[in-house]
N, C-alpha and C positions, 0 to 999 in steps of 0.2 A: 587854510582853515576848513575848507570843504573836505579835503582829504582826511584831516584829523577827525572830523565829525563822522565821516564814513567808517573809519577804522574803529571809532568808539562804538558805533552802532553794531558793527560786525562782532565786536568783543562782547557787547551786551547780549546780542542774539545767541552767541555761543554759550554764555553762562546760563541764560534763561532756558535754552533748549536742553540743557543737561538735567533739568529738574523733572522728577516724576511726581505727578499729581495723584493723590490717593483719596478715594471716597467710597462710601458704601454703608451697609447696615448689617448689624449682628442682631438677629431677633432674640430678644431676651437678654441682650447685652447688659453688663453691670457697669455703672459709671466709675467704679473704683478700679476697673481693669483698664489696661493700656495696650495699644498696638505699637509694636516696634518693627522697624525694618533694618536689617543688618547685611552688609555686603559680605557674602559667604566665602569668597576666595581670598580675602585679605589675610595677611600674616598674623594679625592680632585684631580680630574684628571688634568694632564698636558700633553701637546703635547710631543710625543716621537720622532717625526721627522717632519721637515718642508722641503718639496721638491719643487723645482722650476720646472716650465713647460717651455720648449723652444719654439721658434717661430713656430715650426711645431707641437706643442702639445705633444711632447715626454717628459717623465719624468722617473727618475730612482734614487733609493736611498735604504737605509736599516736602520733598527732600531733594538735595542735589545728589544725583547718581554718579559715582566715580567712573563707572563703565557699564557697558551692556553685559549682563551676566546673571548668575544665580544669586538671589537674595533670600535670606531667612526672614520669615514673618512670624512674630511671636504674639501670643495672646493668652492670658490666664495660665502662664507657666507651660504652655504648649507651643510647638514650633512646626512650621512647614516650610517648604522651599518653592519659590516661584521664579520665573525668568522675566526680567524687566529690561527695557531699553530706555536710554536717555530720551526725555521729551514725551514719554507715554503718559496717558491718563489711565490709572488702574481703577476699575470699578469692580468691587468685590463684595459678595454677600454670603451670609451664612447664618447658622443657628448657634447660640451660645453653648448648647450641649455638645456640639461636635466641631465647632470652629477652633483652630484653623485647619484641622485635618481634612474637613469636608467643607467645600466652598464652591461658589459659582463666580466666574469671572465674565465680565462684559467689556466691550470696547477693544482697543487696539492691542491689548496684551493677551487677548483670548486665544488666538490660534496657536501661539508658541506654548502656552501653558496647557492647552488641551492636548497638544502633542506630548508634553512631559508627563501629564497625568496618564495618558494611554500607555506610554512605554513603561511607566512605573507599575501599573496594574499587571502588565504582562510579565515584567520582571518578578514581581511578588508571586504570581501564579507559577512561574517557571521555577523559582527558587524553592518553592515548597516541595518539589520533587527531588531535591538534592539532599544528601546527608554526608556525614563525616566518613562513611565507608569509602568514599572516593579516595581518601588519603591512604587507604590500605591497598589500593590497586597497584599493579605493576606500572612502572613509569610509562611504558608505551601505551597501556590502556588509559592511564590517567590523561596523558597528553591528547589522545584521540578524543576523549570525552570533553576535555576543556576546549579543544578546537571546535567541537560540535556546538557546545554551549555558546561560544563566542559567535559562531556563524548564525545560530538561531536568533540570538539577541540582536545582532547587527542587522539581520534581515528584517526583524520586527521594527527596528529603528527606522530603517529606510521606508518600509511600508507606511508607518505612521507619519513620517515626514511628508510623504506624498499626499496622504489622506488629509492632513491638516494644513498643508501648505506652509510648513514651518520654515523659518529663516535658516539659511545655510549655516550661520554662525552658531545657532543653538543646536543644530544637528551635529556639527563638529564637536561642540562641547560635550554633548551626551555620548558621542562615540569615544571621546577621550576618557570620559568617566567610566564607560564600559571597559575600556582597555585597562584602566587603573584597577578596577575590581578583578579583572582576570589576572593581572599581575599579583594581586594580593592572594588569590588562590594558589598561584605558583609558589610564592614564598612560604605559604603555609604548608604545602606539600613537601617542599625542600627541607623545612625544619622539623616536620612532624612524622614523615613517612617512616624513617628509621625506627622510631619508638613504637608507633602503632603496628608496624609489621614485624617487630621482633628482630630487626636487623640494624643494630646500633652503628655499624660501619658503613651504612648506606650513604652514597653520594650520587647526585644527579649526573647524567651523561652530558656530553657536549651537545647532543641534539636538544636536550632540555635547555641548556644555557643559551644556545643559539636562538631558540624560539623566544625565550624571555627577552633577549637583547633586541630581537626584531620588533618587540612591542614598545621599546623605550626610545625609539628614534626621535620622538618629539619630547624628549625629556624636559628641556627648559620651559617649553610651553605648558606642559602638564604640571610641573612643580609650581609654576606661577599661578595657574588657574584652579588647581584641584587639591584641597586638603587631603582627600583620600589617597592621592598619589604621594603626598608627603609622608602619610602614614605608612605606605608601602615602602618607601625608601628607608624610613626609620626601622621598620621590621627587617629590611635587608641588611642593614649594618649593625643590627642589635647585638649580635654575639661578639663581633669585632670590638664594638664600643665597650661592652662589659669587660672584655679582656684588657683593653686599654685602661679603663677606669680603675681596675683593681691594682694596676701597677703605679698609679699616681700617689706620690708621697702625701699629698694634701687631700686624699679622697674623703676623709672624714670631716673636713672643714670647708672645702671648696664647694660651690654650688654646682648642680647638675649641668647647667648651661656653660659654666666656665670650663669644665672638663670636656664637655662635648665640643666646645669651640676649638680646643687644643687637638682633639681627635680629628676634627674636620681638616685641620691643617696638614694632617698626614695623608689625606685622600687626594692624591695627585691626579686621579682620573676624573674627579668631580669638577664641574664648572663652578666659577665663583657664584653665579646666580643660584645654583642648586644649594651651595653651602649657605648662602645668605638666607634663603627661604627655610631651609631645614633648621638653622640655628634659631631664627626668629620663632619658628614653630615650637621648638623645644623650650625656649624662654617662656613663651605664652602658656605652654602646657604645664610646666613644672615650677617656674620661678615667679610668676605673677600672682603672688599670694601675700596680701598685706599683713598676715599674721605670722608668717614663718620666714619671709624673704627680706633681704636687705635691699632697699631701693637703689642705693648708690652702687652696690656691687652689680646688680642687674643692669643698670644703666652703663656701667663701665664695660661689661661684656659686649653690649650692643655697640657702643661707640668704638671699641677697639677692633672688633672682628668683622662686623657687617659693613660691606663696601657700598652696596646699592643704596643710593640716597632715598629712594621711595620706600624701600623696605625698612630702612632705619627710621625714616620719618613716621611711618605707620606704627612701628613697634614702640617708638618713644612716646607717641600719643597714648598708646595703651598703658605704658608704664606710668605716665602722668595721671591717666584716668584712674588707675588702680591705687597708686600710692599717694597721689596729690603732687602739687608742684614741689620742686626741689627745695629743701631746707636752705635758708640763707638768701634766696632770691627775693626781690622786691614783690610784695603782694600787688597784683595788678589792680589798677583803678577800674571800677565798673559802676555804671550808673544804677542806682537803686532808689526805691521809693519807700518812704516811711508811712506809718499808719495815717498820718495827717495829710498824706498826698504830696508832700514835698520831696524833691529829689535830694539825695544824700549819698555820701560814701561812708565807709566804716569810721566810727568815732573812736579814736584811740585814747585820748585823755591821759596820755602818759602811762598807760597800763597795757599789758598784753591782752589779746582778745581771743576768746574761743568762738569760732564760727560754726553754726549748725546749718546745714542745707536740708530742707525738708519740703514735703508737699502733703496736702490733705489725703491724697490717694495712697500714701505709704501704708502698707498692711499693719494694722494694730499699733500705729505710732502713738495714738492717744492713750491706749491701754498699757503700753509697755515702755516705750522710750521716754515719754514726758515725765512720768513719776521719777525715774532715775535721774533725768536731767535736772529736775527740781532739786534733788539732793546735791548734785554736783554744783549747781549755781549757789545754793545756800552755803556750801562749805567754802567755796573759793571767791565769792563775790567781793570780798574786801580787797583782793589783789588782782582780779581778772575782770575784764569787760566780757559781755556776752552779746553776740549778734546772731539773730535768728533770721535766716534768709529763706523766704518762701518761694517755691517754684511752681505754684499752681498756674493754670492756663489764663486766669483772669485776675485783675486787681480786686474785683468784687469777692471772688472766692478766697483770696488772700486775707481780706478784711474779716470775713466770717471765720476762717480757720484760726488766724492769730488771736482773735478775741475769744474763741471757744477753747483753745488749747493752751495758750500762753499768757492769758490775762493774769496780771499780778506776779508773773515771774520776772525778776530783775533782769534787764537786758533791753536791747533795742530790736524792734521788729522791722524787717525790710522786705520789700517785694522786688524780685528780679523780673522786670516786665518782659513777657514772652515765655516765661517758664524755662523749660529745658532748651528753648531756642534763643534764650536771652544772651546778652553780652556777658553777664556774670557767668552763666553756665559754660560758655565757650572759653572764656579766659581762665576759668578754674577747672576745666575738664570735668564738669558735672554731668552725669548720666543717671538714668532711672535706677540702675543697679547700685548707685553710690549713695542713695538717700534713704533714710537719714544718714548723713555723714558729718564728721567733725574734724576740724583742723585748727591749729593755733597760728596766730600772727603775733610777733613780739612787739614791744612798745616802740621799736624803730620802724615798724611797718614791714617787716620781713617775714616770710614763711618760716614757722618755727617747728613744724612737725609734719609727719606724713598724715594722710587722711585715716581716721579711725571710724569703725562701724559698730563698735561695741564699747559702751561706757564702762564695762567691767574689765576690759583688756588691761592687764598689768602695765603694758607699754604706754597706754593712754594716761593711766594714773601717775606713772613715773614722769611723763612729760608735764602734766599739770602741776605736780609737786615741784619739779625743777623750775618752771617758769614763774610760779607764784611764791616759792619759798616756804610754802606750807607743807605739812606732812599728813596726808590722809590716812585713815585706818586701812589695814590690809584688805584687799579685795579678792574674793573668790573668782578666778578667771572664768569659771563657767556661769557666773551669776550676772548675766547682763540685765536681768529683770529684778534682781534682788536688792534689798535695802542694806548695802554694805558700806557705803561711805559715811553714813550717819546713823546713830542709834535712834531712828525715828521712823514712823510709818505714815507718810502723807497720804491723803485720800487720792485715789486714782481719778484723774481727769479724763473721763472717757468720751467727752463731747467732741465729736468730729463733724462740725457743721457742714451741711450741704445745701 
């Protein structure tokens, strides 16, 4: 028993120490804006936490960090990158006018991020002296200049590492990032020099190739850690892939990722890890689009070609996040709270249900989404249930928001306790970028559609018609905010209580 309790304690300690605590203040911060942290090296990155800012600009939260590394921090549609380690407490401060590009860090995350800030400033200053005329230079001159650039930037990295006492792993990461950027310069020269120099027959020498290969000795590590390196590899194989794709009989019907997966199978010199990361990168870049992509086809490519279990797991999480849970699967049970304070699950009543996930901080939801939603509800209410799941930070805010925006709208109001950290959000893969979002559950309790973000999407109307047996009037696909389902014009409910 003692041994078991000791192991349990160690396990708990390992989990708790992986969390990053975040707190700080944004002077002039707006309560409808949110702060998100995203692990930047993932194959298909998803927000790890979504933190609200109060009326005084204060914020506080925590998230489980999958690794020590670079994280994107977003606020008000802007983004910056910071280095975080498991178990750290991040204290960060700024002004709403310039945050998150300009900020101040205190605490145990300070030294590594001061190092990154200093190296970035030097890089920006150095880069301002460079121009595209480099691509016109003779190969020997270009290589000499590239090597000098690499040497200067590496020297600056080492000086700043010593000055700020940066951790070895963050220095190594920044050196790998520098290498990836230098490789990007090389591939640009290789593809563009012939054109800009007026020599279409130009090909780089063995010296050039050997230098490039000397920089890729840590290929598997860099492809795993750095999206910029994945971009370099994609550029490197771009022309060969284009030639391969043009020869495919189904080039006009197959997805980009399906053809790219076949192409990678021909690359015998590539490791499986590199193939997995590149394919996941291409899927995330081109085929994670809820309006134009087929979720089942995207999932099939992932399952068939990606071998690495972690890469596949991360990518499939992103697929679920963008498209919603797979059609035909049992809708997960999640504890919800109704307006009267009682716990509940979705009430099916022998009818299918349209579920809306939303929060008071969604931009313009009261002015835009709710009027159109009312039309949808009024048209389909005889055949479809409606469930409105609120993801605000507190139950008090849920009560205010539901009463202000949805009072009198046929349907059931629910609160997912904990908001975007709730059991509901986790089981249904709900993130800030997904709300307001809509999906259908059939009368047997199974997922019946992908997630939709536009009530004017013809695919959404088709699914509603199919599941209800009704036939709505034609909808202009561009008219998300227009009165197209019914020939009426309800008053806009612009109340968004705070």
